[in-house]
C-alpha positions in Angstrom: -71.3 -134.5 -98.2 -72.3 -131.5 -100.4 -70.0 -128.8 -101.6 -72.2 -126.0 -100.3 -72.1 -127.4 -96.8 -68.3 -127.5 -96.4 -66.9 -125.5 -93.5 -63.5 -125.3 -91.9 -63.1 -127.2 -88.6 -64.4 -125.5 -85.5 -61.8 -123.1 -84.0 -59.3 -123.4 -86.9 -60.1 -120.0 -88.3 -59.5 -116.9 -86.1 -60.3 -113.3 -87.0 -57.2 -111.1 -87.0 -56.9 -108.4 -84.3 -58.0 -105.1 -85.9 -56.3 -102.4 -83.9 -56.5 -98.7 -84.1 -60.1 -98.6 -85.5 -61.7 -96.4 -83.0 -63.1 -96.7 -79.4 -66.1 -98.9 -80.4 -63.8 -101.7 -81.5 -62.5 -102.2 -77.9 -58.9 -101.7 -79.2 -58.8 -97.9 -79.8 -56.7 -95.4 -78.0 -53.3 -97.1 -77.5 -54.2 -100.0 -79.8 -53.0 -102.7 -77.3 -49.5 -101.1 -77.2 -49.6 -99.8 -73.7 -48.8 -96.2 -73.0 -45.4 -94.5 -73.7 -42.0 -96.0 -74.6 -40.2 -97.3 -77.6 -42.5 -100.2 -78.1 -45.6 -98.0 -78.5 -44.0 -96.2 -81.4 -44.5 -97.1 -85.0 -41.5 -98.6 -86.8 -40.0 -99.9 -83.5 -37.9 -103.1 -83.8 -36.0 -104.5 -80.8 -32.3 -105.3 -81.3 -31.5 -109.0 -81.2 -30.7 -109.9 -77.6 -32.0 -106.5 -76.2 -33.0 -106.9 -72.6 -34.6 -103.5 -71.9 -31.3 -101.7 -71.1 -30.0 -104.4 -68.8 -26.6 -105.7 -69.9 -27.4 -108.4 -72.4 -26.4 -112.0 -71.8 -23.9 -112.1 -74.7 -22.1 -109.1 -73.2 -22.2 -110.4 -69.6 -20.4 -113.6 -70.4 -16.6 -113.6 -70.9 -15.0 -114.3 -74.2 -13.0 -117.5 -74.2 -11.3 -120.0 -76.5 -9.3 -119.7 -79.7 -10.1 -120.3 -83.3 -7.2 -121.5 -85.4 -7.3 -119.5 -88.7 -5.3 -122.2 -90.4 -7.6 -125.1 -89.5 -8.5 -127.4 -92.5 -12.0 -128.9 -92.4 -12.5 -132.4 -93.9 -15.7 -134.2 -95.0 -15.4 -137.5 -93.1 -16.3 -140.7 -95.0 -16.1 -144.1 -93.3 -15.1 -147.5 -94.6 -18.6 -148.8 -94.2 -19.9 -146.0 -96.5 -17.3 -146.9 -99.1 -18.4 -150.6 -98.8 -22.0 -149.6 -99.4 -21.0 -147.5 -102.4 -19.0 -150.4 -103.8 -22.0 -152.8 -103.4 -24.5 -150.3 -104.8 -22.6 -148.9 -107.8 -20.3 -151.9 -108.4 -17.4 -149.4 -108.3 -13.7 -150.4 -108.3 -12.3 -146.9 -108.3 -13.5 -144.2 -105.9 -12.3 -140.6 -106.2 -13.7 -137.2 -105.3 -15.7 -136.8 -108.5 -17.4 -140.2 -107.8 -18.2 -139.1 -104.2 -19.7 -135.8 -105.5 -21.8 -137.6 -108.1 -23.2 -139.9 -105.3 -24.0 -136.9 -103.0 -21.4 -137.7 -100.3 -19.3 -134.6 -100.8 -19.5 -131.2 -102.3 -17.1 -129.8 -105.0 -15.2 -127.6 -102.5 -14.9 -130.3 -99.7 -11.7 -131.8 -98.6 -12.4 -135.5 -98.1 -10.9 -137.8 -95.4 -11.5 -141.5 -95.2 -11.9 -142.8 -91.6 -11.7 -146.4 -90.3 -15.1 -147.1 -88.9 -16.7 -150.3 -90.4 -15.4 -153.1 -92.5 -14.2 -153.1 -96.0 -14.3 -156.3 -98.1 -14.2 -154.8 -101.6 -10.9 -154.3 -103.4 -11.0 -150.5 -104.1 -8.7 -147.9 -105.4 -9.5 -144.8 -103.3 -8.2 -141.4 -104.2 -9.0 -138.6 -101.7 -7.2 -135.8 -99.8 -6.4 -137.7 -96.6 -6.7 -141.1 -94.8 -6.6 -142.1 -91.2 -3.9 -144.7 -90.5 -6.5 -147.4 -89.7 -8.5 -146.7 -92.9 -5.4 -146.8 -95.1 -4.4 -150.1 -93.5 -7.8 -151.6 -94.0 -8.0 -150.6 -97.7 -4.6 -152.1 -98.4 -5.5 -155.3 -96.4 -8.6 -155.7 -98.6 -6.2 -155.6 -101.7 -6.9 -152.0 -102.7 -4.9 -148.8 -103.0 -5.1 -145.7 -100.8 -3.8 -142.7 -102.8 -3.8 -139.0 -101.6 -4.6 -136.2 -104.1 
């Protein structure tokens, strides 16, 4: 192999389409834009969801459902995740700052502990909310489940 013989792979480099450069280029006249209409004009950009004047899909479909403005979102963390944390970090106390430091929650998250998995470690857990099964499992392992 010599540096002066290096070439890109066959078919990997394509020439860009040079439009509007006269009749001899094969792309003169309308410059591949067809004849009249909005799409032939410069500066044209189609609205998102525009269907050529046909009633767009998002307006054909009915509205439905309800979004509760008072809903509180929680970042769910399961018992098996807490057990992994306890094994890895040798932690006895788990609170929101600890979860943020370990990348399991963000500073604005509300955290809820859920009951999937098994907990063997004796932990003091302080978060915003617990499911009933999670609180029972933490206390069965000899720990404490405290809400913020």
